[in-house]
C-alpha positions as CSV (number, residue, x, y, z in Angstrom):
1,X,127.4,107.3,78.7
2,X,127.4,110.1,81.0
3,X,124.1,111.4,79.9
4,X,122.4,108.2,80.2
5,X,124.0,107.9,83.7
6,X,122.7,111.4,84.7
7,X,119.1,110.7,83.2
8,X,118.8,107.3,85.5
9,X,120.6,108.4,88.3
10,X,119.4,112.1,88.8
11,X,116.0,112.6,87.0
12,X,114.8,108.9,87.3
13,X,116.0,108.3,91.2
14,X,114.7,111.8,92.3
15,X,111.3,111.1,90.5
16,X,111.1,107.8,92.3
17,X,112.2,109.2,95.7
18,X,109.5,111.4,95.5
19,X,106.7,109.7,93.6
20,X,106.8,106.0,94.8
21,X,106.2,106.6,98.7
22,X,103.1,108.8,97.6
23,X,101.3,106.4,95.1
24,X,101.9,103.5,97.5
25,X,101.0,105.5,100.7
26,X,104.5,104.9,102.3
27,X,104.5,100.8,101.7
28,X,107.4,101.2,99.2
29,X,110.6,103.4,100.0
30,X,113.6,104.1,97.7
31,X,117.0,102.9,99.0
32,X,119.6,106.1,99.1
33,X,122.1,106.5,96.9
34,X,124.9,105.9,99.2
35,X,123.5,102.8,100.8
36,X,125.4,99.4,100.6
37,X,122.6,97.4,101.5
38,X,122.3,93.9,99.8
39,X,119.8,91.2,99.6
40,X,117.4,92.7,97.0
41,X,115.7,90.1,94.8
42,X,115.9,90.4,91.0
43,X,113.1,93.2,90.7
44,X,115.1,95.3,93.0
45,X,113.0,95.2,96.0
46,X,113.7,93.8,99.6
47,X,111.3,93.8,102.6
48,X,112.2,95.9,105.5
49,X,112.1,95.1,109.2
50,X,109.0,97.3,109.5
51,X,107.3,95.3,106.6
52,X,107.6,98.1,104.0
53,X,109.2,97.4,100.9
54,X,112.4,99.1,99.8
55,X,113.3,99.6,96.2
56,X,117.2,99.3,95.2
57,X,118.5,102.9,93.8
58,X,119.2,101.7,90.0
59,X,115.4,100.0,89.9
60,X,114.3,103.1,91.1
61,X,115.8,105.2,88.7
62,X,114.1,103.0,86.0
63,X,110.8,103.2,87.5
64,X,111.2,107.2,87.8
65,X,111.7,107.3,83.9
66,X,108.3,105.8,83.3
67,X,106.2,108.8,84.1
68,X,108.5,111.2,82.3
69,X,108.3,108.7,79.5
70,X,104.6,108.8,79.2
71,X,104.5,112.6,79.3
72,X,107.0,112.8,76.2
73,X,105.0,110.1,74.2
74,X,101.6,112.2,75.1
75,X,103.4,115.3,74.0
76,X,104.5,113.8,70.7
77,X,101.1,112.3,69.9
78,X,98.9,115.2,71.0
79,X,101.2,117.9,69.3
């Protein structure tokens, strides 16, 4: 279980923290790991006071794994 938590929390979260604001032009930000914010919807998002969206940290970990999975599938199918 430690390895799965590491993959989601470190690799996925870090990727989402870097990529989400870039591909959404700053309209979506990722919640900090140490934040205790509540009020996220069932998809893991919440509207901030400035109009942007905040993505909940566990959801960001899942979103951040998508590019890595696509790269792995590409490598497996091409090679």
